[in-house]
C-alpha positions as MATLAB code, in Angstrom:
seq = 'MPPRSNPTLRQRRIGTELRRMRERAGYGGSELGRAVSMTPAQVTQMESGRIGISIDRLRTIAAACNCANPSLIDALTEMISERGRGWWEEYREVLTTDFLEVAEIESYATALSTCTTTYIPGLLQTGAYASAVFTRVYPPLSRSEIDVRTAFRIQRQQIVRSGKTPLQAFIHEAALRMQFGGPKVLVEQLDALIDDSTHPGISIRVVPFAVATFPGASENLTFAKAPVPDLDTVQMDVAQGVLFFDSPADLAMHRTIFDRMDTLAFSNEKSRDLIRSVKKEAEDSYA';
ca = [
      90.664  116.135   98.563;
      89.371  112.580   99.230;
      90.626  110.689  102.308;
      93.861  108.745  101.897;
      93.285  105.047  101.421;
      96.713  104.056  102.781;
      98.276  106.745  104.981;
     101.983  106.319  105.629;
     103.383  105.524  109.041;
     104.391  109.155  109.602;
     100.993  110.431  108.489;
      99.377  108.082  110.990;
     101.848  109.237  113.660;
     100.821  112.878  113.182;
      97.221  111.804  113.730;
      98.171  109.783  116.809;
      99.927  112.752  118.386;
      96.934  114.987  117.687;
      94.658  112.422  119.342;
      96.926  112.306  122.389;
      96.921  116.094  122.494;
      93.098  116.085  122.457;
      92.835  113.371  125.101;
      95.276  115.142  127.441;
      93.032  118.210  127.177;
      90.038  116.083  128.134;
      88.169  116.722  124.884;
      86.014  114.320  122.938;
      86.136  114.415  119.150;
      82.965  116.498  118.920;
      84.217  119.017  121.481;
      87.509  119.525  119.654;
      85.656  119.771  116.349;
      83.492  122.608  117.650;
      86.553  124.423  118.989;
      88.474  124.311  115.692;
      85.610  124.291  113.152;
      85.851  120.643  112.137;
      83.174  117.982  112.010;
      83.503  114.926  114.274;
      84.102  112.829  111.145;
      86.956  115.111  110.086;
      88.535  114.827  113.541;
      88.352  111.029  113.318;
      89.891  110.996  109.847;
      92.600  113.444  110.902;
      93.544  111.302  113.882;
      93.751  108.167  111.721;
      95.989  109.937  109.189;
      93.390  109.635  106.449;
      93.260  113.395  105.899;
      96.065  115.900  106.245;
      96.004  119.201  108.058;
      97.697  122.533  107.495;
     100.311  124.003  109.796;
      97.841  126.723  110.787;
      95.249  124.084  111.704;
      97.855  122.195  113.748;
      98.692  125.298  115.753;
      94.988  126.079  116.237;
      94.422  122.565  117.607;
      97.483  122.843  119.872;
      96.206  126.145  121.246;
      92.702  124.756  121.776;
      94.198  121.798  123.672;
      96.480  124.065  125.738;
      99.522  122.103  124.547;
     102.561  123.526  126.326;
     105.160  121.548  124.376;
     106.552  123.897  121.696;
     109.252  121.392  120.673;
     106.616  118.786  119.841;
     104.512  121.327  117.930;
     107.565  122.435  115.923;
     108.482  118.810  115.142;
     104.927  118.038  113.987;
     105.015  121.205  111.887;
     108.174  119.931  110.205;
     106.514  116.576  109.497;
     103.492  118.293  107.935;
     105.811  120.417  105.778;
     107.589  117.400  104.264;
     107.232  117.081  100.524;
     108.336  114.487   98.018;
     108.415  110.723   97.896;
     110.929  108.599   99.748;
     113.142  106.241   97.738;
     111.265  103.283   99.252;
     108.115  104.250   97.341;
     109.710  102.737   94.228;
     109.165   99.340   95.865;
     105.498   99.831   96.816;
     104.231   97.499   94.084;
     106.645   94.666   94.884;
     107.114   94.676   98.676;
     104.695   94.638  101.584;
     104.010   97.750  103.635;
     106.188   96.484  106.513;
     109.335   96.856  104.421;
     108.434  100.386  103.355;
     107.569  101.548  106.856;
     110.855  100.284  108.285;
     112.756  102.288  105.652;
     110.555  105.322  106.336;
     111.285  105.246  110.073;
     115.028  104.797  109.507;
     115.196  107.588  106.956;
     113.768  110.202  109.324;
     115.476  109.030  112.522;
     118.156  111.187  114.114;
     119.826  108.064  115.572;
     119.170  104.324  115.610;
     119.791  101.659  118.226;
     119.203   97.999  117.471;
     119.371   94.752  119.426;
     119.383   91.347  117.718;
     119.670   87.842  119.124;
     119.384   85.546  116.091;
     120.942   87.377  113.149;
     123.164   90.321  112.243;
     121.141   93.580  112.078;
     119.756   94.257  108.600;
     121.576   97.595  108.394;
     124.892   95.713  108.687;
     124.225   92.605  106.575;
     126.233   91.734  103.476;
     124.320   90.928  100.302;
     125.094   87.199  100.539;
     124.074   87.033  104.213;
     120.834   88.970  103.598;
     119.985   86.696  100.681;
     120.543   83.643  102.894;
     118.272   85.104  105.589;
     115.483   85.590  103.041;
     116.034   82.065  101.684;
     114.859   80.619  105.021;
     111.433   82.337  104.759;
     108.465   79.957  104.638;
     106.613   79.545  102.354;
     109.741   79.776  100.208;
     110.302   82.921   98.141;
     111.186   82.865   94.466;
     114.692   83.850   93.425;
     113.422   87.168   92.082;
     111.625   87.941   95.373;
     114.777   87.179   97.339;
     116.809   89.440   95.041;
     114.339   92.345   95.425;
     114.300   92.044   99.215;
     118.091   91.840   99.327;
     118.494   94.909   97.094;
     116.038   96.830   99.267;
     117.916   95.886  102.440;
     121.250   96.975  100.962;
     119.753  100.298   99.861;
     118.435  100.889  103.395;
     122.024  100.770  104.626;
     122.969  103.997  102.844;
     121.751  106.178  105.718;
     124.313  104.477  107.958;
     127.123  104.094  105.426;
     126.834  107.775  104.462;
     127.180  108.879  108.066;
     123.749  110.540  107.985;
     122.388  108.522  110.900;
     124.443  107.145  113.815;
     123.849  103.452  114.544;
     124.366  101.648  117.837;
     124.077   97.879  117.383;
     123.882   95.403  120.258;
     124.390   91.880  118.862;
     124.120   88.745  120.961;
     126.968   86.265  120.544;
     124.420   83.695  119.317;
     123.763   85.883  116.260;
     127.483   85.913  115.468;
     127.475   82.111  115.288;
     124.258   81.490  113.338;
     125.377   80.249  109.922;
     122.896   81.679  107.437;
     124.266   80.535  104.099;
     127.060   78.441  105.641;
     130.488   79.188  107.132;
     131.924   81.061  104.128;
     129.008   83.493  104.068;
     129.368   83.919  107.836;
     133.092   84.640  107.573;
     132.426   87.299  104.942;
     129.722   88.789  107.160;
     131.898   88.852  110.270;
     134.735   90.432  108.299;
     132.350   93.170  107.146;
     131.158   93.598  110.731;
     134.737   94.167  111.911;
     135.222   96.819  109.221;
     131.889   98.467  110.126;
     132.901   98.625  113.787;
     135.665  101.083  112.859;
     133.238  103.439  111.102;
     132.910  106.670  113.142;
     129.107  106.570  112.974;
     128.693  102.894  113.885;
     129.030  101.280  117.314;
     128.938   97.477  117.493;
     128.665   95.944  120.962;
     128.407   92.196  121.560;
     126.348   90.688  124.386;
     128.319   87.521  125.277;
     126.919   84.125  126.243;
     128.375   84.758  129.706;
     125.580   87.251  130.418;
     122.946   85.095  132.103;
     119.963   87.115  130.958;
     119.094   90.571  129.745;
     115.936   92.546  128.904;
     114.761   92.128  125.333;
     116.535   88.771  125.029;
     113.752   87.159  123.007;
     113.184   90.060  120.619;
     114.890   91.831  117.739;
     114.380   95.517  118.446;
     115.140   98.881  116.882;
     114.766  102.191  118.693;
     114.472  105.120  116.276;
     115.128  108.490  117.857;
     113.249  111.511  116.536;
     114.010  115.241  116.836;
     111.960  115.221  120.073;
     111.586  112.222  122.431;
     107.778  112.301  122.132;
     108.110  111.144  118.494;
     110.547  108.266  119.074;
     109.446  104.867  117.742;
     110.192  101.254  118.684;
     110.222   98.570  115.997;
     109.953   94.885  116.899;
     110.566   92.156  114.320;
     108.265   89.138  114.666;
     107.653   86.093  112.494;
     104.500   87.663  111.050;
     106.159   90.962  110.136;
     106.927   94.133  112.058;
     105.262   95.777  115.051;
     105.628   99.464  115.929;
     105.209  101.021  119.374;
     105.077  104.706  120.230;
     103.066  105.085  123.443;
     104.882  106.966  126.243;
     104.894  103.803  128.380;
     106.376  101.636  125.602;
     109.020  104.243  124.795;
     110.020  104.553  128.449;
     110.265  100.777  128.849;
     112.448  100.331  125.775;
     114.719  103.215  126.719;
     115.348  101.288  129.938;
     115.977   98.086  127.971;
     118.624   99.742  125.807;
     120.197  101.479  128.810;
     120.468   98.082  130.502;
     121.953   96.597  127.328;
     124.596   99.304  127.402;
     125.754   98.133  130.837;
     125.875   94.435  129.863;
     127.499   94.468  126.416;
     131.230   94.282  125.766;
     133.067   97.461  124.803;
     133.594   98.167  121.098;
     137.184   96.899  121.220;
     136.372   93.776  123.217;
     133.459   93.128  120.857;
     135.828   93.296  117.874;
     138.097   90.763  119.554;
     135.186   88.353  120.059;
     134.012   88.801  116.463;
     137.539   88.028  115.242;
     137.573   84.904  117.412;
     134.236   83.660  116.056;
     135.408   84.432  112.522;
     138.572   82.350  113.075;
     136.449   79.402  114.307;
     134.251   79.644  111.230;
     137.286   79.763  108.954;
     138.772   76.693  110.618;
     135.522   74.791  110.064;
     136.007   74.718  106.302;
     139.790   75.018  106.041;
];
């Protein structure tokens, strides 16, 4: 089978974990290749996600590298066993890879935590609010492009709405007041946010202006938990697209950031009260 031209994020992650396994064992690519009957080129392609491996080959590599983490090996085995195309693949011809990879991460996560400072998290946006967010993109998008992106964002929300994946959302008070689409769109969005906050699988916590500073204040972050902590992933939204981090150091740092956020944010009930207050102000602005 020829090498993959565009391996998915999860295919690349399998390769990354195999590379880390090799490096922890102190092997070079050639040394590992000799131990498991692969060429150096095959090892390189495997670690970049460009070629797949069998479950038997995975376990042979783990044994050769003296990997003593059975939970990680089992989780990687499960990833290799996955079959079928995700729903997001239907959009591959019309959206950039960033969009697809975000949906891929969310779909396989066991739990999601997000922190936003400028807008409501995408997994909680109404259609009108999402459309207004995409309208601000520069260079401007066509109406059809905005509609496709909005539809994709709404479809992503099904994992949360269905109760499949718990969501913990930390939202800065500034994001509650940003008027994408104007006050009426904001009121509708805040009303939806209040309803979402009562969903058993959704926790919405507001970080108020009164908090002087907090880690992650300048970033919009998502922490996607995996079946084992080694396979967790951090997503950071930037103007140019999306960045993903999965090194042990990055994961440890962002776990600390979200733990700190947990100590600074209002409780769920107090957050609802603040959202209601901001909603009332927005309503009064066009009454």
